[in-house]
C-alpha positions as CSV (number, residue, x, y, z in Angstrom):
1,M,36.3,50.0,90.7
2,G,37.9,49.6,94.2
3,D,39.7,52.1,96.2
4,T,43.1,53.1,94.8
5,E,46.1,54.7,96.5
6,K,48.4,56.9,94.6
7,G,51.0,59.4,95.9
8,G,49.6,59.0,99.5
9,A,46.1,60.0,98.5
10,Q,43.0,57.9,99.0
11,Y,40.8,58.0,95.9
12,D,37.7,56.3,97.2
13,D,36.0,59.8,97.4
14,A,38.0,61.4,94.6
15,P,35.9,63.0,91.8
16,A,35.0,60.4,89.1
17,V,35.7,61.2,85.5
18,A,34.5,59.5,82.3
19,I,36.9,59.9,79.4
20,V,35.6,59.6,75.9
21,A,37.6,60.0,72.7
22,D,37.6,59.0,69.0
23,S,41.4,58.3,69.1
24,D,43.9,56.6,71.3
25,A,45.8,59.9,71.6
26,G,42.6,61.6,72.9
27,L,42.1,58.9,75.5
28,E,45.6,59.3,76.7
29,R,45.3,63.1,76.9
30,G,42.1,62.6,79.0
31,R,43.8,60.2,81.3
32,R,46.8,62.5,81.8
33,A,44.4,65.4,82.5
34,A,42.5,63.4,85.1
35,E,45.7,62.1,86.7
36,A,47.1,65.6,86.9
37,I,44.3,66.8,89.1
38,G,44.0,63.6,91.2
39,A,40.7,62.5,89.8
40,R,39.7,58.8,89.2
41,T,39.0,57.6,85.7
42,V,35.9,55.4,86.1
43,Y,35.4,54.9,82.3
44,S,37.7,55.4,79.3
45,G,36.4,54.3,75.9
46,P,35.6,55.1,72.3
47,L,33.1,57.6,71.2
48,G,30.9,55.0,69.5
49,E,30.3,53.1,72.8
50,A,30.1,56.1,75.1
51,L,26.4,56.9,75.0
52,D,25.4,53.5,76.2
53,E,28.1,53.4,78.8
54,L,27.3,56.8,80.3
55,K,23.6,55.9,80.6
56,K,24.6,52.9,82.7
57,R,26.7,54.9,85.2
58,A,25.3,57.1,87.9
59,A,28.5,57.9,89.8
60,I,30.1,60.4,87.4
61,D,31.2,63.9,88.4
62,A,32.4,65.0,84.9
63,V,32.9,63.8,81.4
64,L,35.9,64.7,79.3
65,L,35.2,64.3,75.6
66,D,38.1,64.6,73.1
67,V,37.1,64.5,69.4
68,E,39.3,64.9,66.3
69,R,36.9,64.1,63.5
70,D,33.3,64.5,62.6
71,S,31.4,61.3,63.3
72,G,28.0,62.8,62.3
73,D,25.0,61.5,64.1
74,T,27.0,59.6,66.7
75,L,28.7,62.8,67.8
76,D,25.4,64.8,67.7
77,R,23.6,62.2,69.9
78,L,26.5,62.1,72.4
79,T,26.9,65.9,72.7
80,A,23.1,66.3,73.0
81,Y,23.1,63.8,75.9
82,L,25.9,65.6,77.6
83,N,23.9,68.8,77.4
84,E,20.9,67.0,78.8
85,A,23.0,65.7,81.7
86,A,24.3,69.2,82.4
87,A,20.8,70.7,82.3
88,A,19.6,68.0,84.7
89,G,22.5,68.7,87.1
90,R,24.0,65.2,86.8
91,Y,27.5,66.3,85.8
92,R,29.5,68.8,83.9
93,S,31.4,68.1,80.7
94,V,34.6,69.4,79.0
95,I,34.7,69.0,75.2
96,S,37.9,69.4,73.2
97,A,37.5,69.7,69.5
98,P,39.2,71.2,66.4
99,I,37.8,74.6,65.2
100,E,36.1,72.9,62.3
101,L,33.8,71.0,64.6
102,I,32.9,73.9,66.9
103,D,29.7,74.8,65.2
104,A,28.3,71.2,65.2
105,I,29.1,70.8,68.9
106,E,27.8,74.3,69.9
107,A,24.5,73.4,68.1
108,Q,23.9,70.6,70.6
109,C,25.6,72.1,73.7
110,S,24.1,75.3,75.0
111,H,24.2,74.7,78.8
112,R,26.6,76.8,80.8
113,D,28.0,73.6,82.5
114,I,29.4,72.5,79.2
115,T,32.9,73.9,78.5
116,L,34.2,73.8,74.9
117,V,37.9,74.1,74.2
118,S,39.9,73.9,71.0
119,A,43.5,72.7,70.6
120,P,44.2,73.2,74.4
121,Q,47.6,72.7,75.9
122,S,47.8,69.8,78.4
123,V,47.8,72.1,81.4
124,E,44.8,74.0,80.1
125,L,42.8,70.8,79.6
126,A,43.6,69.7,83.1
127,A,42.7,73.1,84.5
128,E,39.3,73.1,82.7
129,L,38.6,69.6,84.0
130,G,39.6,70.7,87.5
131,I,37.2,73.6,87.4
132,A,34.5,71.3,86.1
133,L,35.1,69.1,89.1
134,S,35.5,71.9,91.6
135,K,32.4,70.9,93.5
136,A,33.7,67.5,94.2
137,I,37.3,68.5,95.0
138,P,36.9,69.0,98.8
139,R,36.3,65.2,99.1
140,F,40.0,64.5,98.8
141,H,41.7,63.0,101.8
142,D,45.4,63.7,101.1
143,R,46.5,67.0,102.6
144,S,49.0,67.8,99.9
145,V,46.4,67.2,97.3
146,E,43.9,69.3,99.2
147,R,46.4,72.2,99.2
148,D,46.9,71.8,95.4
149,E,43.1,71.7,94.8
150,A,42.5,74.6,97.2
151,R,44.7,76.7,95.0
152,L,42.7,75.5,92.0
153,L,39.5,76.4,93.8
154,R,40.9,79.9,94.6
155,L,41.9,80.3,91.0
156,S,38.4,79.3,89.9
157,E,36.8,81.7,92.4
158,E,39.1,84.6,91.3
159,A,38.2,83.9,87.7
160,G,34.6,84.0,88.7
161,R,35.0,87.2,90.6
162,I,36.7,88.9,87.5
163,A,34.0,87.6,85.2
164,R,31.3,89.0,87.5
165,A,33.1,92.3,87.7
166,L,33.4,92.4,83.9
167,A,29.7,91.5,83.5
168,E,28.6,94.2,85.9
169,L,30.8,96.7,84.0
170,S,29.2,95.6,80.8
171,R,25.7,96.0,82.2
172,S,26.6,99.4,83.6
173,D,27.9,100.5,80.2
174,V,24.7,99.4,78.5
175,R,22.6,101.2,81.1
176,I,24.6,104.4,80.8
177,A,24.6,104.2,77.0
178,K,20.8,103.7,76.9
179,R,20.2,106.6,79.3
180,S,22.5,108.8,77.3
181,S,20.9,107.9,74.0
182,K,17.4,108.5,75.3
183,L,18.3,112.1,76.0
184,D,18.9,112.7,72.3
185,A,16.9,110.1,70.5
186,P,14.4,108.2,72.5
187,S,13.9,104.9,70.6
188,T,14.1,101.2,71.4
189,D,14.3,100.2,67.7
190,Y,17.6,99.3,66.1
191,R,18.0,101.5,63.0
192,G,21.7,101.1,62.1
193,E,22.2,104.9,62.6
194,P,23.8,106.7,65.6
195,P,21.7,109.3,67.5
196,D,23.8,112.1,65.8
197,G,22.2,111.2,62.4
198,T,25.4,110.0,60.8
199,A,24.9,106.6,59.3
200,L,27.0,103.9,60.9
201,D,28.5,101.7,58.1
202,A,30.2,98.3,58.2
203,D,33.3,99.6,56.3
204,T,34.0,102.0,59.1
205,I,33.9,99.2,61.6
206,R,36.1,97.0,59.4
207,S,38.6,99.8,59.2
208,M,38.7,100.0,63.0
209,I,39.3,96.2,63.2
210,R,42.2,96.5,60.7
211,L,43.7,99.3,62.8
212,R,43.5,97.1,65.9
213,R,45.2,94.2,64.1
214,L,48.0,96.6,63.0
215,R,49.0,96.8,66.6
216,D,50.4,93.2,66.5
217,R,53.0,94.3,64.0
218,F,54.6,96.6,66.6
219,F,53.7,95.0,70.0
220,D,53.5,91.5,71.4
221,G,50.0,90.3,70.6
222,T,49.5,89.0,74.1
223,L,49.2,92.6,75.3
224,F,45.9,92.7,73.5
225,A,44.6,89.2,74.3
226,D,41.1,90.3,75.4
227,P,38.9,89.7,72.4
228,A,35.6,91.1,73.7
229,W,35.8,94.4,71.9
230,D,36.9,92.8,68.6
231,M,33.9,90.5,68.9
232,L,31.5,93.3,69.5
233,L,32.9,95.2,66.5
234,D,32.7,92.2,64.2
235,L,29.1,91.4,65.3
236,M,28.1,95.0,64.9
237,A,29.5,95.1,61.3
238,A,27.7,91.8,60.6
239,R,24.4,93.2,62.0
240,I,24.6,96.2,59.7
241,E,25.4,94.0,56.7
242,G,22.6,91.6,57.5
243,R,25.2,88.8,57.7
244,Q,25.0,85.8,60.0
245,V,28.1,84.8,62.0
246,S,28.7,81.3,63.1
247,V,30.6,80.4,66.4
248,S,33.6,79.2,64.5
249,S,33.7,82.4,62.3
250,L,33.5,84.6,65.4
251,C,36.4,82.6,67.0
252,I,38.5,83.3,63.9
253,A,37.5,87.0,63.8
254,A,38.6,87.3,67.5
255,A,42.3,86.7,66.5
256,V,43.0,84.9,69.7
257,P,43.4,81.2,70.5
258,P,40.1,79.4,69.9
259,T,39.7,78.3,73.5
260,T,40.0,81.9,74.7
261,A,37.5,83.0,72.1
262,L,35.1,80.3,73.1
263,R,35.3,81.3,76.8
264,W,34.4,84.9,75.9
265,I,31.6,83.9,73.6
266,K,30.2,81.8,76.5
267,A,30.6,84.5,79.1
268,M,29.1,87.3,76.9
269,T,26.2,85.1,75.9
270,E,25.5,84.4,79.6
271,Q,25.6,88.1,80.3
272,A,23.0,88.7,77.5
273,L,25.4,90.7,75.3
274,F,25.3,88.0,72.6
275,V,22.4,85.8,71.6
276,R,22.4,82.3,70.0
277,N,20.3,81.7,67.0
278,A,19.9,78.2,65.5
279,D,20.4,78.0,61.8
280,P,17.0,77.0,60.4
281,R,18.6,75.2,57.4
282,D,21.4,73.4,59.3
283,G,20.7,71.8,62.6
284,R,24.5,71.5,63.2
285,R,25.1,75.2,63.3
286,V,24.4,78.1,65.6
287,F,24.8,81.8,64.8
288,I,25.9,84.4,67.3
289,A,24.5,87.9,67.2
290,L,24.4,91.1,69.3
291,D,21.6,91.5,71.7
292,D,19.4,94.5,70.8
293,D,20.5,96.4,73.9
294,A,24.1,95.7,73.2
295,A,23.7,96.8,69.6
296,H,22.0,100.0,70.8
297,A,24.9,100.6,73.2
298,M,27.4,100.1,70.4
299,E,25.5,102.5,68.2
300,T,25.5,105.2,70.9
301,W,29.2,104.6,71.6
302,F,30.1,105.3,68.0
303,A,28.1,108.5,68.1
304,A,29.9,109.6,71.3
305,A,33.3,108.7,69.9
306,R,32.7,110.8,66.8
307,A,31.4,113.7,68.8
308,S,34.6,113.6,71.0
309,E,36.9,113.5,67.9
310,D,38.6,110.4,69.4
311,F,37.1,108.0,66.9
312,L,40.3,106.3,65.9
313,A,41.7,105.9,69.4
314,V,40.2,102.4,69.8
């Protein structure tokens, strides 16, 4: 593809995007997202042909995959290839899929440079693609575009700073909880029982989750949009019950938009609060569980909350 001029910008060095979809509507969504951030579309085609096409092309900065239905092995092979490309540092990918396909895609895509979104708004899809392309953005020539992309880069950096701060806070909380628990009950084994000897049961945790949901009847739900604590509670209850939790089930339990839930699952997995476990009986499903240290910290927190008589203030 030759150089193209659009809106005063020269696109010879603009980031190159490959758009893949299983519907005409998906291809159009991808093209609009790429256009919105000033990227060039170097390939746009159906899912069935994409694997061969991507293997032919070296100059790709990101892939945007939009899927609406399960195409089985074709989808699995493509998403596995995108994960391989991310692991090799060739390019990042943004994958948009309905909630019912999340588990199958997550089973193939574990690399941090794969971003999974579900039912995103147009601006959200463009933003995710822009972040995926952030390393290539400084190559734009047009100054007005540079200013726009500089704002996107600053937004990405600020999001990263907040994520790092949250991660450090989480690590600090785990370290503090572990030190505190060792004073009363030195043990590294998970026993499903707080250090005060009172058994921690799943029904208690479920009651807490119901109380948190009750807030939405009296306040705007966006006030409580952070799903991290709800996810920790749900996974703690599942751990006690001996129940496995799939990625899609955890998204539903989080009671936030699926894309928000997926971002938090990814971030908390990267910070070793969650662990991914492949389903041995289904290669298209991944389970999410609490890391042992995170579970121990939750156990200790419940004991401290009971001791302070502020147990329901969560």
